[in-house]
N, C-alpha and C positions, 0 to 999 in steps of 0.2 A: 114690672121691671123688664121682663122678657120682650114685651111688645115694643119697648123703646130701643132695644138693641138691634132689631131687625133692619130698620132703615140704615143704621150705621154699617152693619155687615154688608147689606146690598150695595151701599155706596162704595165701600172698600173693594168689593168684588168687581164692581163696574170699573173703578179706577185701575185695578190690576189688569183687567181684560184690555182696556184701552192702552195701557202702558205696554203690555206684551204685543199688541197689534202694531204699535208704533215702532217698537224695537225690532220686531221681526221684519217689518217693511215688505218691500216688493222687489223682485229681481229686475224689474224694468228700470232703465236709466231715467234720471230726471233731466230736465233741460239744462241744469247746472253741471251735469256730468260732462267732462271734456270728451271730445270726439276721439276715436282711435287714431293713432299716428298713421301717416300716409304710407309708411313702409309695410303696413299690414298686408299679408299675402293671403290669397284665397286659392286653395287647391283647384287645379283644373281650369283656372281663369287666365286667359292670355289675350293679347292684342296683336293686330297685324303689324303695327309699327311700334318700335321700342318706346317712342316718346308719347304714345297715346295713353290716355287714362279714362276711366269712367267713374261713376259714383260708387261702384263696388270697391275699386282699388284706391280711389282718391276721396277721402272723407270731406274735403272742402266742396265737392260737387254734389253732396247729398242735400236733400231738402231739410232745412233746419227745423221745420215744423213737424217732422215725422220722426218717430223713434226708430233706432237702428238695432237690429238683432245681430250683434257681433259674433254670436255663437254660430249662426247659420248664414251670415253674410248677405242679408237682405233687409228690407224695411220690415218692421215688426208687424204692420198690418198686412203683409204679404208672406209672412212666415207661417206656413201651415203646420210646422212642427210645434211651434210655441202656441199658435192660435188656430187649432184645427176647426173651430166653430166658424171662422171667417171664410174658409175655403168654399168657393162656389162649385158644387159637385157637378153642375151641368156644363161648366167651362173646361175646355181641353187645356191641359198644362203639360209641359215637357217633364216627364218623370225624372230624367237625368239632372236637369238644372232647376227644377222647382218652378 
């Protein structure tokens, strides 16, 4: 009797683990996530002319195939705060602007 309950318990635990993993999800946006609005401002970011914009302040100019880290205002694959393992330690980067 006991040996027949083990597979049922294991299946239930596996299903529970998969359900919890799916519910908790990931903090990274999916391609279906709408882009931030163009009025999003980034501290310390400015342009020489008032009518200029770039991919940081204008989401429509961002590469649609790359994830955007809205918390740190840069592409996710270039966000060393979220993805420290991707940083090339031998490459020089501006410490102020990342």
